[in-house]
N, C-alpha and C positions, 0 to 999 in steps of 0.2 A: 579404348586406345588400341591401335593396330601395332602389335609387337612382332609381326611377321618380318623376318629379315629378307631384304631384297638386294640384289646386285644389279649393276648396270653393265650389260654386254653390248658389243656391236657386231659380232660375227661368230659363226661356228664353222670351222673347217674340218671336213671329214676326210678320212684316208690320208692323214698327214704322216709323212715318213721322216721328217727332219726335227721333230719336236720331242724326241725321247725314243726309247727302244720300241721296236715293233711298229705296227700300224696304230695310229692314234687319232683321237678326235680332240681338236683343240678349240677351246673357247677363248675369245679375245675380250678381255674386260676393259671398260672405258675409264680413262682417268690416269694421269701419270704425273709424278712430282718433278720430273726433269724435262728439259727441252733440248734434245740433241738437234743440232742444226741440220743434220743429214737424215732425220727421222723419215722413214718410208711409209709410216702409218700415222699421218697427222690427225686422222679421225679418232685416234686412240687417246689423244692428249687431254681434251677437255673432259671434266668429270660430270658432264650433263649431256643430254641428247642435243644434236644439232642437225641442221638441214644441209644436204649436199645437192648442188645444182650441176647437172650434166648438160653442158651447153650443146654438145653435138646431138643430143636427143631432143632438144627443145624444138617445137614446131611454131613457136612465136604466136600462140593463140591469145596470150595475155589473160587467160582465165585466172591465173594465180594472182595477178595484180588486182583484178576486179573483185575477187572474193575475200582478200585479206582484210579482216576487221580492224587490224592495227595500222593499215596503210604502210606496212613495212616493205612492200614491193612496188617499185616504180618501173617504168619502161624507158630505157635509154637506147637509142639506135636500134629499136625494134626488139631488144632483149631485156628480160627482167633483171633488175638490180635490187638486191635484198639489203635492207638495213638490219643487220643482225642484232644491233643494240635495241631495236624496237620490237623485233619479232618475239612473240611469246610462245612459240612452238605449238600452236593450237593444231597444226596439221591439216587445216582446211585446204591449203594450196596443194599439198601432196595428194589429197583425196580427189581433187578436181582435175589434176594434170592428166591429160589423155595420153601423154607420151612417156609417162613415168620418168620425166626429166628431173623431178624433185624427189628426194628420198630422205627419210628420217634415219639418222645414224644413232643408234643406241636404243635399247629397250630394257625395261626392268623385269627381272625374273627372280623367283625364289630359288633356293638351292635345290629343292626337289624338282621344280619345273625344269631347271637346266640339266640335272642329272637324268631325268626321264627322257628328255630330248636326245641327249648324247648316248644313252644306254641302248638305243636302237642299233648301235654299232658293235655291241658286245661280241657277236660271232667273229668279227675281224680281230678284236683284241685277243680273244682266247686262242685263235689259231696262230697269231704272230707274236704273242708275248707283249702286246701293246697295252693301251689304256687311255687315260684322259690327261690332257695337258691344259693348264691355265696359263694364258699369256696375256698380252695387253698391247698398249697401256702397261699398267703396273698392278698385278693382282693384289699386292700387299697394301695398296691404297684402299682396298675394301676388305679389311681383315676379318670382320665378323662374318661376312658372307662367305669368304674363302674358307674360314675355319669350319663353318657348318657344312660346306660342300665337301671338304676333305673328309669329314666324319662320315658322310654318305659313301664316299669311295671306300673307306676302310670297312664299313659295315657290309659292303657288297663285294669285297675282295677285288677291287679294281685298282690297278697300279696308277699312281698319280705323279705328275711332274708339275713344278711351278717354274715359269720363266720370270726372272726378277732382275731389276737393276740394283737392288739391295739398298736403295735410298729409303730407309724405313727405320723407325725407332727400334732400339735393341729388344724391347719387350715383344714386338711383333715378329722380329726375326726368330726369337726363341719359341714363342707361343704358337705361331702360325706357320712360318716357313718350314720349320722342322717337322711339321706334320706330314709333309709330302714325302713320297718314297725317293724322289730324286729332284735335284735342283739344277736348273740351267741359269747361269748368270753372266753378266757382262762386266768387263773391265775395259775402260776406254782410254783414259789419259792419266798419267801418274802425276804430272805437275799440277798443283792445286790451282794456280792462277789460270793456266790454259784450260783446265777442266771447267772452271766457272765461266770462262769466256765462251766456250763452245757448247756447254751443256746446261749452264744456268745455275748450277749449284756447286759448292765445294765437294771435293771427293773424300773428305776426311771420314764422314760417316760410312760411305760406301766401302772404303778400304778396311775400316774397323770391322764391319759386318762380314766382309769377304774373308778376312783373316780368321774370324770365329768359325765361319762355315768350313773353310779348308782344314782347319785344325781339328774339327769335330769328327772327321772321317766319314761324313755323310756322302753318299754318291753324288757327284757334282761334275758338270761339264761347264768349263769356262769358255766364253766366246769373246772374241775381240773384233769389233768392226774396224776394218783397215781403211782409214780415210786419208787419201793423199794430201800432203802438206799440213795435216792436222795432228795425226798420231802415228805416222809411218816412219818417222825418223829413227835413227839408230839409238839415240839417247833414250827415247821413250820406250822403245821395244826392249832395250836392255834393262831399264828400270822395272818394266813390267815383268820380265822374266825373272829377275832377282827376287821381286816380291812374291811371285807365285811359288817359286821353288823353295823359298825360305819357309813357306807356310804349308806346303804339301809336296811330298816326293811322288814321282810317277803320275803326275797330273795329266789329264787329257785336255787339250786346248783346240779350239776350232776358230779359224780365221774366216771372217765374213767380209769379202771385198766390197767396197762401196759400189752402189749402183744407183741409178736414177729412176727406177721403176715406179716410185711413188710420187714423182714430181707433179703429175697431172692432178693428184688429189688435192693439192693446196688450192688451186684456183677454184675447184668445186666447193671448197669451204670458205671462199672469200679471203684467202691468205696468199702471201708471196713466199716462194721458195728461195731461200737465201744462198744456196750453193749451186746455182744454175750453170756456172762456168766450170765446175769441178769435173775432172775427167777420171773415170774409174781406173784403178791400178792395172798395170799390165801383168801378164802371167809371170814375167821375169821379176817384177817387183814383189809379187805375192810369194814367190819361191825364196826371194832374199829375206823377206820377213820371217818365213818359216825357219830358215836357218838360224836366225837370231835366237829363237826359242829352243831349238834343238840343242844349242850350246848349254842350256840349263837342264838338260835331260827331261824336257817336256815333250810328251808325245803328241803329234798332231792328229786330230780326229778327222776322218774322211767325211765329206758331205756329198 
């Protein structure tokens, strides 16, 4: 029996400067229990590898359709069309594609393999006070892998950060999340019904976990994605500010204004982006949101 723990990642970003203190190396884990309609990384959502198709790179040679043993790729209007329900991810289409228009998103690694890969950046960590960040997706969706990886960080005196949506069982919050040196987490919508409508799950568990985290005194940075017409109204901002200030004083908060940079990724994965008509907030709207939080003595973190 193979008892080696493996995790599923889809990217490693080096020289990251927004994922914790100093210069960091960030690993993005695949799989997420929530479905934010504005998600800029749809490739992070599924907890299994998947194939991305870059239409602009395709030279329409149809090699992928010819080689697919499952007949999961057909040609329509001279372009390949993939039946993802039939595809078994054998990867033959990726191997034969001469233009690299097909890519596998997600690979399995052991904690040691991932740490050794990231540890090449140690000189940058030491000079800048940086380290390793686990992002996603949702790292806590792979708790055994993350726990083993954080153990390697401690053994090698590497500063660790976890970015989490906090939608995880209480036991995982206490046994895994708290192993990290610092935590970055989101709070999105305070109303339970609106939260479920736009994110797919209730916010009850998230708020309970966030309260535990804030009251613990653990180093934490809270982030709020500012989404026009969804969570930028005064009622939601004030409710959020009251909740945060009630659970920790002198909290650091960072606003992340909505953007559409990830929109093209949806079509590459055969999905539709649901907020195509949404306009990013103006600078004036962002400043107005910041003022709502300053009223609660919450300090705004620079980005």
